[in-house]
Structure formats: C-alpha cells, structure tokens
C-alpha positions in Angstrom: 125.2 88.1 91.8 127.4 89.8 94.4 125.7 91.4 97.4 127.6 93.6 99.9 126.9 95.7 102.9 127.7 99.4 102.2 127.2 102.8 103.8 124.5 104.5 101.8 122.8 107.7 102.9 119.1 107.7 102.2 118.5 110.9 100.2 115.6 113.4 100.3 113.6 112.6 97.1 111.8 116.0 97.1 109.1 117.9 99.0 105.8 116.2 99.2 103.5 119.2 98.8 99.7 119.3 99.1 97.7 116.1 99.4 96.2 115.2 96.1 92.4 114.8 95.8 90.2 112.6 93.6 88.0 114.8 91.3 84.2 114.2 91.6 84.2 113.4 87.8 86.5 110.5 88.5 84.2 109.0 91.1 81.3 109.5 88.7 83.1 107.6 85.9 84.0 104.8 88.3 80.5 104.4 89.5 79.1 104.3 86.0 81.7 101.8 84.8 81.2 99.5 87.7 77.4 99.3 87.3 77.8 98.7 83.5 80.3 95.9 84.2 78.0 94.2 86.7 75.3 93.9 84.0 72.5 94.2 86.6 69.9 96.8 87.2 71.5 97.7 90.5 75.0 97.4 92.0 74.8 97.3 95.8 78.2 97.7 97.6 78.5 96.7 101.2 80.9 98.4 103.7 81.8 98.5 107.3 84.6 100.0 109.3 87.1 97.4 108.4 85.8 96.6 104.8 85.4 100.0 103.3 87.7 100.0 100.3 85.0 99.3 97.6 82.6 102.0 98.8 85.5 104.4 99.2 86.8 103.8 95.7 83.3 104.5 94.2 82.2 107.4 96.3 84.9 108.9 98.5 82.9 107.9 101.6 83.6 105.3 104.1 81.5 104.6 107.2 82.7 105.2 110.7 81.5 102.8 113.5 78.7 101.2 111.5 77.7 99.5 108.2 76.7 101.2 104.9 75.5 100.4 101.5 76.1 102.2 98.2 73.4 101.7 95.6 74.0 102.4 92.0 71.0 102.1 89.8 69.0 103.0 86.7 69.1 106.5 85.3 72.1 107.5 87.3 70.5 106.7 90.7 73.1 106.9 93.5 72.2 106.3 97.1 74.1 105.8 100.3 72.3 104.1 103.1 73.9 104.3 106.5 73.1 104.6 110.2 72.8 107.4 112.8 76.5 108.4 113.2 77.6 108.2 109.6 74.6 110.0 108.1 76.3 113.4 108.7 79.7 112.0 107.6 78.3 111.3 104.1 78.9 115.0 103.5 82.5 114.1 102.7 81.4 111.9 99.8 82.7 113.2 96.4 80.4 111.1 94.1 78.0 113.6 92.5 74.3 113.2 92.7 74.1 111.1 95.9 70.9 110.7 97.9 71.5 109.8 101.6 69.0 107.6 103.4 69.2 106.3 107.0 68.5 102.8 108.1 68.9 102.7 111.9 69.5 98.9 111.8 73.0 99.9 110.7 73.5 101.9 113.9 75.3 100.5 117.0 73.1 98.6 119.4 71.2 100.7 121.9 71.0 103.8 119.7 67.7 105.2 118.6 65.7 103.0 116.1 62.4 104.7 116.4 62.5 106.7 113.1 64.0 104.6 110.3 64.4 101.1 111.6 63.7 99.0 108.5 66.3 98.5 105.8 63.7 97.2 103.3 61.8 100.5 103.5 65.0 102.4 102.7 65.7 100.1 99.7 62.2 100.7 98.4 62.7 104.5 98.9 65.9 104.2 96.9 63.9 102.7 94.0 64.6 99.0 94.2 61.5 97.0 93.3 60.2 93.5 92.7 61.8 91.9 89.6 65.0 94.1 89.6 68.4 92.3 89.3 71.2 93.1 91.8 74.9 92.6 91.7 76.1 92.6 95.4 79.6 93.5 96.3 81.1 92.2 99.5 84.5 92.5 100.9 85.9 89.4 99.2 84.6 86.6 97.0 85.0 82.8 96.6 86.3 81.0 93.6 84.6 77.9 92.1 87.4 75.8 93.7 86.1 76.9 97.1 82.4 76.6 96.4 80.5 75.2 93.4 77.9 77.9 94.0 80.4 80.8 94.5 78.1 83.3 92.8 75.7 82.9 95.7 78.3 83.0 98.5 78.2 86.6 99.7 80.7 88.2 102.1 78.0 90.4 103.4 75.9 90.1 106.6 73.2 87.6 106.2 70.4 89.9 107.1 71.3 92.3 104.2 71.2 89.4 101.8 67.8 88.4 103.1 66.4 91.9 102.9 67.7 92.3 99.3 66.0 89.0 98.3 62.7 90.2 99.7 63.1 93.6 98.1 63.4 92.1 94.5 61.5 88.9 95.0 63.1 85.4 95.4 62.8 84.7 91.7 64.8 87.8 90.7 68.5 87.7 90.1 70.8 88.4 93.0 74.5 87.6 92.2 77.9 88.2 93.7 79.6 91.0 91.8 82.6 91.6 94.0 85.0 90.5 91.3 84.0 93.5 89.2 86.0 95.6 91.7 88.4 93.1 93.2 89.5 90.7 90.5 93.4 90.6 90.6 93.8 91.4 86.9 90.6 93.1 85.6 89.1 94.5 88.8 88.2 98.2 88.7 90.3 98.7 91.8 93.2 96.6 90.6 93.8 99.1 87.8 93.5 102.7 89.0 93.8 106.1 87.4 96.5 108.7 87.7 94.7 110.6 90.4 94.5 107.6 92.6 98.1 106.7 92.1 99.0 110.3 93.2 97.0 109.9 96.3 98.7 106.5 97.1 102.2 107.9 96.4 101.5 110.8 98.8 100.5 108.2 101.5 103.5 106.0 100.6 106.0 108.8 101.2 104.5 109.7 104.6 104.2 106.0 105.6 107.7 105.0 104.6 109.3 108.1 106.1 107.5 107.6 109.4 108.5 103.9 109.6 112.1 104.6 108.9 112.3 107.1 111.7 111.7 104.2 114.0 114.3 101.9 112.3 116.9 104.7 112.3 116.4 105.9 115.9 115.6 102.8 117.9 118.0 102.2 120.8 118.9 99.5 123.2 116.9 100.0 126.4 113.8 101.5 124.6 110.5 99.9 125.3 108.7 98.8 122.1 106.2 101.7 122.8 109.1 104.2 123.0 110.6 102.9 119.8 107.3 103.2 117.9 106.7 106.6 119.4 109.3 108.0 117.0 106.9 107.5 114.1 105.8 111.1 114.4 102.3 109.9 113.6 100.1 112.8 112.4 96.7 111.1 112.1 96.9 109.5 108.6 94.2 106.9 108.3 95.7 103.4 108.7 94.8 100.2 106.9 96.4 97.8 109.5 97.1 98.0 113.2 100.6 99.3 113.7 103.1 96.6 114.5 106.3 96.3 116.5 107.7 93.1 117.9 111.0 92.1 119.4 112.5 88.9 120.8 115.6 87.6 122.4 117.8 84.9 120.8 116.1 81.6 120.7 112.5 83.0 120.9 110.0 83.0 118.0 109.0 86.4 116.8 105.3 87.1 116.1 105.4 89.9 113.6 101.8 90.8 113.6 101.6 91.9 117.2 101.3 95.4 118.5 104.0 97.0 120.7 104.4 96.2 124.3 106.4 97.5 127.3 109.2 95.0 126.6 112.6 96.6 126.7 115.0 96.1 123.8 118.3 94.5 124.3 121.3 94.2 121.9 121.0 91.3 119.5 117.2 91.2 119.6 115.2 90.3 116.5 113.0 93.3 115.6 110.2 93.9 113.2 107.8 96.8 112.6 105.2 97.7 110.0 103.0 100.7 109.3 100.2 100.9 106.8 98.3 104.0 105.5 95.5 104.0 102.9 97.3 103.0 99.8 100.7 102.1 101.2 102.5 99.9 103.7 106.1 99.8 104.8 107.8 97.1 106.9 111.3 96.4 108.0 112.8 93.6 110.1 116.3 92.8 111.2 118.6 92.5 114.2 119.1 95.2 116.8 122.8 95.1 116.6 125.9 96.6 114.8 126.8 93.5 112.9 126.3 89.7 112.9 128.1 87.7 110.2 125.9 84.7 110.6 122.7 86.8 110.0 124.3 88.5 107.0 124.3 85.3 104.9 120.5 84.8 104.8 120.0 88.6 104.6 122.1 88.7 101.4 120.2 85.7 99.9 116.9 87.5 100.7 118.1 90.6 99.1 118.9 88.6 95.9 115.3 87.4 95.9 114.1 91.0 96.2 116.2 91.9 93.2 114.8 89.0 91.3 111.3 90.4 92.0 112.3 93.8 90.6 114.0 92.3 87.6 111.1 90.1 86.7 108.0 92.1 87.6 106.7 94.1 84.6 103.6 94.9 82.6 102.4 91.8 80.9 104.3 89.3 83.2 102.1 86.5 84.4 101.7 86.4 88.2 102.6 82.7 88.2 105.9 83.4 86.5 106.8 86.1 89.0 105.8 83.7 91.8 108.1 81.0 90.4 111.1 83.2 89.9 111.1 84.7 93.4 110.3 81.4 95.2 113.0 79.5 93.3 115.5 82.2 94.3 114.5 81.9 97.9 114.6 78.1 97.8 118.2 78.2 96.6 119.0 79.6 100.1 116.7 77.3 102.0 114.0 79.8 102.3 110.4 80.3 101.1 107.9 83.2 100.9 105.5 83.1 103.9 102.7 84.5 101.7 102.4 85.6 98.0 105.6 87.4 97.0 103.7 90.5 96.0 100.1 91.6 96.0 97.8 94.4 95.0 97.5 97.3 97.5 94.7 99.8 97.9 92.9 101.4 100.8 93.2 98.0 102.3 96.6 96.6 102.9 95.8 93.6 100.7 93.3 93.8 97.9 94.1 90.6 96.0 97.1 89.0 94.3 97.8 87.7 90.8 101.1 86.4 92.1 100.1 82.8 92.8 101.4 79.4 91.7 100.4 78.8 88.1 98.5 82.1 87.8 98.0 83.3 84.2 96.7 86.7 85.5 99.1 89.4 84.3 100.5 92.6 85.8 98.8 95.6 84.2 99.5 99.3 83.9 97.8 101.2 86.7 98.3 98.5 89.3 99.4 99.7 92.8 101.5 96.9 94.3 103.1 95.8 97.5 106.6 94.2 97.2 105.8 91.7 100.0 108.4 89.0 100.2 108.6 87.6 103.7 111.4 84.9 104.1 110.7 81.8 106.1 111.8 79.8 108.0 114.1 82.0 110.0 116.0 80.8 113.1 114.3 81.6 116.4 115.4 85.1 117.4 115.9 86.4 113.9 113.6 88.6 111.7 114.0 89.8 108.2 111.7 91.8 106.0 111.7 94.7 103.5 108.3 95.8 102.1 107.8 98.7 99.8 105.0 100.1 97.7 105.3 100.4 93.9 103.1 100.9 90.9 103.1 99.7 87.3 102.6 102.4 84.6 103.0 102.3 80.8 104.3 105.2 78.8 100.8 106.8 78.5 100.2 106.7 82.3 103.7 107.9 83.0 103.0 110.8 80.7 99.8 111.6 82.6 101.8 111.6 85.9 104.4 113.9 84.3 101.8 116.4 83.1 99.3 116.2 86.1 101.7 115.6 89.0 105.2 116.9 88.0 106.5 116.8 91.6 105.4 113.2 91.9 107.1 112.4 88.6 110.3 114.0 89.8 110.3 112.1 93.1 109.8 108.8 91.3 112.6 109.6 88.9 114.9 110.4 91.8 114.0 107.1 93.5 114.7 105.1 90.4 118.1 106.8 90.0 118.9 106.1 93.6 118.1 102.4 93.2 120.2 102.1 90.1 123.2 104.3 91.2 123.4 103.6 94.9 121.8 100.2 95.3 122.8 98.7 92.0 119.3 97.8 91.0 118.0 99.3 87.7 114.3 99.1 87.1 112.1 98.6 84.0 110.7 102.0 82.9 107.2 100.6 83.9 108.0 100.2 87.6 107.4 103.3 89.7 108.8 103.1 93.3 106.4 105.1 95.5 108.1 104.6 98.9 110.8 106.9 100.1 112.8 103.9 101.3 112.9 101.9 98.0 114.7 98.6 98.5 116.6 100.2 101.4 117.3 97.3 103.7 119.6 97.7 106.8 119.9 94.2 108.3 121.4 95.8 111.5 119.3 98.5 113.0 122.0 100.1 115.1 123.8 100.8 111.8 120.7 101.9 109.8 122.7 103.5 107.0 124.6 100.3 106.3 122.4 98.6 103.7 122.5 95.8 101.3 123.6 96.6 97.7 124.4 94.8 94.5 128.0 95.3 93.5 
C-alpha cells in the first residue's frame, strides 16, 4: 500500500438544513420493546446529568442538575420521577402518556424537601407494589468475568436500589437489565432507527465542521484558548468536555485535558477533540509545515485506518476487526490505546464489540466511532483521526433515501470523496457521517495537505 501526502481541498458536502426530530411514536415503540425485552413487570431506568443516554433514548428527556428515573410498567404505565429543577423540564419529553412525579430527594442539597421528600412514596404512587419484578437499568453493567453475581451489581446509587427492594419486597425479583439497552451487539441503543441516525448525522456534521475550523486556522502564537475559540460553538449539547492540548518537543502530551493559556510554538504536538450528542471528532498532529520523521508513523497510522474501513462491515465479528487493525499497527511498532472502534450515542462511548476474541458482530443500524489512537508516540508528538460512521444495510439505506434525501446525498458525496480524492473506497454498508471523513492533515500549518492512498 502506497501512502502519500497530497493537497486535497475539503469540499462542501451539502447544506445541513433543519435539525431532525425523533417522532413520539418512535419513543413509544422503543419503550414498549425495552420493557418486553426485560421480561419484568417494570423497567426502571436511572439517569443523572452525566449518565442520561438510556433515559434520553426511551423518552426524549434528560435531567439537568439532578437524578431521575423512568418507570415503564404494566398496561402502558410510563412515569418520570425527578427533582425540583427538572420537573418543569420534563415538558420536553416526547414519549407519549408520561406521568410526572417529584421526589425531592433527587434535588440538590439545601433545596426544599418539605412536600415530596420520600422516593418510596413516589414509587408507590407510580404503581409499583409488593411482589412486582423490576429490571433496573444503570449507566453500565458488569460481565460475569468481573463479578460472579453480575446481575445484582447495579451502577445506580445505593439508596435507589434499597428503596426499590423495599417497594417490591426483598423476596421479589430485582435484576440488572442494563444490557437490554447497552449490549454491544443486541442492545436497543446499539442498533438504532433511521430517525436516530438522521439526528446523529446532523450532529456529526456540526461537530466535525466546528473542530476542523480549529485545525485549519490555528496559528503559531495562539493560546490554546484562542485556538479553540475558532470552533464557532453555537450551544450544541456536548457528550465530553472539549479538549485541546499542546506540548513542546520532548514533553508528553495529555490528550484528555482542557485548553489552557499556553502559547503555541512551531513544532508543537497538538491534539483537539469535540463531542456532540451522537458524534465526536478528533485530530492530532504537529503544528508545523512539514516534518519527514513524523510523516513515517503518520503514513503507517493512515494504513491502519484504511484497514479499519476495508474490514469493518455488517456481519464482521468485532474480534476480527480488532485483530486486523492492531496487527497493522504492530507492523509499524504501534498499538491502539483503546478499542479500535466503538459504538457511539448520546454518550461519546456506549460500548464496543471491537475487543480481542469478540464474536459480537457489527449490525445494520449501529452508529460507530472510528477511534484508533496510536501508541506509543515519541514525546512531543501526537497523532489521531477520529470520525463518526454508521452501518446500514440496503433496507436502512433505502429508508434514509426516502425519509432524509439530503442526508442521503451528503453521505453519497462523502463516499465519493473518500474514493476519488483519498483513494479509499467503502463497502456500500458504511455511511460516513462526519464532514471530514478520513481527512488527516499531519501538519496543521498546511491543513489541506492530507494523507491519501495512491
């Protein structure tokens, strides 16, 4: 495989248009399906400010400042329990037939608790009774390799678990049902519908375009704050803190950190990342015009990215994708810092079937993050190219074409750009959602000079 540095103009892939919305009927179908899959009388879904993706997926509501529970129960019962501040915010929920109850224990400390202080009373008001069974959804779950009693290991505040046990009686069934939503192959959030993909594509466009404004316009002498100020941020909800880090030659870069007042100098290693609900974009390289020594690992890394796109497809086992990408990196003395690819969602990282030996397969409807972070890199160097994609079979692609023709046209234009300008043709089943698909400038002072396959 021959990799070269070439001048390639990043095109406009088409106007974005109006932000898509998830129809109420879709939320209703999701809620009914999740409860049925849990196999319990009730499905209780926990959420807080950071861990909101499960409740958002099922209801269109996510709490601000405080915790919340979504209760799905018999005869179509749908209840949100939250605290003082999010009670009025539940008006944004799009799941039909919701009853809203307030438990002031969910409110921030010091706020009023004189009216509805007891969570157990709210659970009883919702209809939960002694003898009912509950599937409880936290924000992640354990495997049996981590705990022999994984079904009783809840990633939910302990006081909620205690109250639920009292509400149904200690002899009744309370099980962890998080995998119903978050399993990396069969989870209801791992495989999403056409409307959700449209929402995520809209976010991916805005996210990737904002991030590349930084990469393309950063200048020697900027502070990190000034460089990141060129995002043009317009208030999109984020799923990670916004990152920017730079270092001089010989210093180790910490890519997760937020920007500082450090001034950029020529030759610095630089990295930045931005994540919106449903998308993340990241780029890392050198703040210079050219560096022949750096170009060698950059080309090897680009080959590994190409191997990802050439291997990933519907039906491919995650373990096979892991092996192909990591073996390609190892041939250049590199490895992948984390899983080379994972499921994306409202969170930056939902789960990943891409693990050593994993038999879990890529499926149509999966939103995915191409997240191959090469390590180790010499001190003072940084290299990364993360983009958002989705997998879609012919049926799902047909739904996109009919329901969201502009989205379909943008995806087609990105695929053509990758094939014609970058030399990387994709399987029909891979849909690039980012507006900077596989567009990797190793040298940020020449941001239109990118790696291509000849």
